[in-house]
N, C-alpha and C positions, 0 to 999 in steps of 0.2 A: 485412457480416453477422457475421463472425468477432468483431468488437467487441461484439457483443451476445451471441451463442451461437458458443462456450462460454465466451469469456473473461469476458463480463458476468455470467453466472450464477456463474462461480467468484468473480469479484469481490463479488458479494452474499454468497456462503457465508462467503468469507474473512473479510470485516468482520465478518459475524454471529458465526462463531466466536471471533474475537479479542475482539468486545466482552465475552465471558465473562471476560475479565481483570478486570472491574470486580466481577464476582461474587465473585472469590476463586480461589484456588489450586487447590482441588479441582474446581471446575467448569471451569476453564481445561483443566487436564490430562485431565479426562474427555473433554471435547469433541475436544482435539488428539489423544488416545490413539485415539478412535474413527475418526478419519480415518486416521490412522498404521496402524490394523490391517487397513485395506482390503486385499483381496487384489491382486497384480498394481500396487500403488501406483505403482511407477516408471514402468510403461508407460502408465497411465492420465495422470499428469503429462505425460509426453512427448507423447502423442498428442493430449490433450484441453487442455493448458495451455500447455507450453513451444513446441510447433511453432505452433499457432495464434497465439500471442503474438508469436512471432519474425516470423512472416509479417504480421500486422497492424502490428507495430512498423516494421519495414522498409517495407512498402508505403504506411504512413502518412506516414512521414518523406519519402517521395518525393512524395506529394501536397502534403505542407505545403511543401516546398522549391519546388514549382511554383505554389503560391498567390500571389495578389495583394492582400493585405488593404487596404482603403481606409476603414477607419472613421475616420481622421483627416479625409478628404475628405467622408466621408457617415456622419455618426454616428448611423445608425440601429441599433435594436436587432440586427437580423439581421446587419449588419455587423460589429458588436461580437461576437457570438456567434461568427461566422466566424473573427475574429482570434483570440480566446480559445481557440477549438478548437485552432488550430494551436499557439499558446503553450503550452497544457497538453499538447499532444502532446510537445513536447519535454521539459518538465518530467518528464511520465510516463516516458518513455523512461529518462532518468537516474535516477529515483528508483526505478523497478522494478529496474534493473540493481544500484543500491545495496542495495536491500532484500534481493535475492537473494544478494549476495556477504555482505551482514551476517548473515543467518541461514540460508536454505536450503542454500547451498554455502560456509558459513564452515568446514567442515572441508577444503576444497580449498586453503585458505589460513592452515591450522594454527591456526584460531580457536576451532573448536568445543571442544576440550578447555580452552581458556583461559576460556571464558565459564562453564564449571561451576564457579563458586567454591565453592558451598555444597551444592546438590544436583543430581542429573542430570535432574530433570523438566523438562517443557518451560516451566513457569511460572518455574522458577528461571533456565532456559537463556535465555529472553526477557528477564528482568530484567537478567541479567548481560551481556547483550549491550547494554544501555544504559548500562552503567558502565565500559566500557573504549573506548579508542581516541579517543573525543572527550569533551567533557563533556556531562553530561546534558541541560543546558538546550539544547544545540546538537542533539542527537539529537532531542528534544521538537520543536524548531523544523523540523528537515528532515521528520520524519514529519507534522507538522501541514500543512505547504506541500505535500508529496507526495501526502499522502490528500486536500486539497482539490483540487488538479489532475486526480488520477485520477477522483474521484466527478464533477467538472464534465465533463471529458472524456467519460465513459461515459454520464450523463444527457443532455447536449448532444447527443452522438453519437446517442442514440434518437430524439431528435427530427428531427435531419438525416436519419437513415436513412428513418424513415417518410415525411417529406416528399419526399425524394428517389425513393423507390420508390413513390410514390403511394399509400401506405396510407392517409393522411389527406389529404383534399382539402377546401379552403375554409378561410377564417378562424377560423371558429367551432371546427372541429375541430382546426385547429392550435393554437388557444389552450387547449383542454381538453388536448390532448396535453403542451403545454408545463408546463401545471399539474401534471399527473400526474408528469411527468418532475422538476418541481422538488419535489414532495413525496417521490417517491422519493430525490432528493439529499438532501433534509433526514434521512430516516432513516438513509441511509448515512453520513452525516457525523456523525449522532449516534452511531451505533455506533463510528465511527473515533475521535472525541473521548472517548468513554468508556474505550476500551482505551488510549489514549495517557495520559488522565488518570490512569488506574489505576497505568500503568507509570511515569509521574512522581512519583506519590505515594509508591508503594511503593519504587520504586529510590532516590528521594530519602532514605528512611528507611535504606535499606542503605548509601547513600554515607556516612551519618554514622558508620558501624561501619568503613568502609575510607578514611578521609580521605586517606591518602598514595598510594590507588591510583587514585582517580576522576581520568579524564582524562590519565592517564600512559601511556606507550608500554608494550606488553606486557613488554618486558624490564625495565623499571623495576618493574612490578607483581611480576614473578617475584623480582626483588632484594629486594622488600620482604618476601616470604617468606608470600604469600598462599596458603593452602590451594589444592591443586590445580593449582598451577604449578610 
């Protein structure tokens, strides 16, 4: 249940907000500032995002480790969905942890100050995060794989949850649910791809202005005399 509410609702909001990267700097900063201006934001994140996410992730890994995929012996659609649900669970856990370290908790590792190469706004902070530590193409590949895994895991999880709890009964209702979940997955992927595309194109332009820094360790970037380091 936690994988749908509140985690799923947060995922939808998160991808929607990030898709405003495609609309430009002002739109993205406006929407992210609205979120960060919420009162008691830290407690909201802790109670409604991080705690459910940690419980769902740990409990889900236990279930995944106990599972016995048999898609190779019985290559039916439901068996493949069962297998992919568990594979994407592992990818999602790794990706979420990386994403949190990459941005939300970057300051714990001394990275937040290094990201703000040009301006302190969220838009610049996000772009700068894709210009350091790893090559831009690798960040883009990681986020494309991660977002795809998260979206599939969420949408397929909705179908599994509704079938398991008897919310939908019968082949026709299950087919309609699968179609609805698929449409939701397409929308979420569209938002995710739009944000990654916007980051890739804009960060690529910035990379041309910082040819000696991209993909280099932070120490090398500091030695290169980049502003803010």
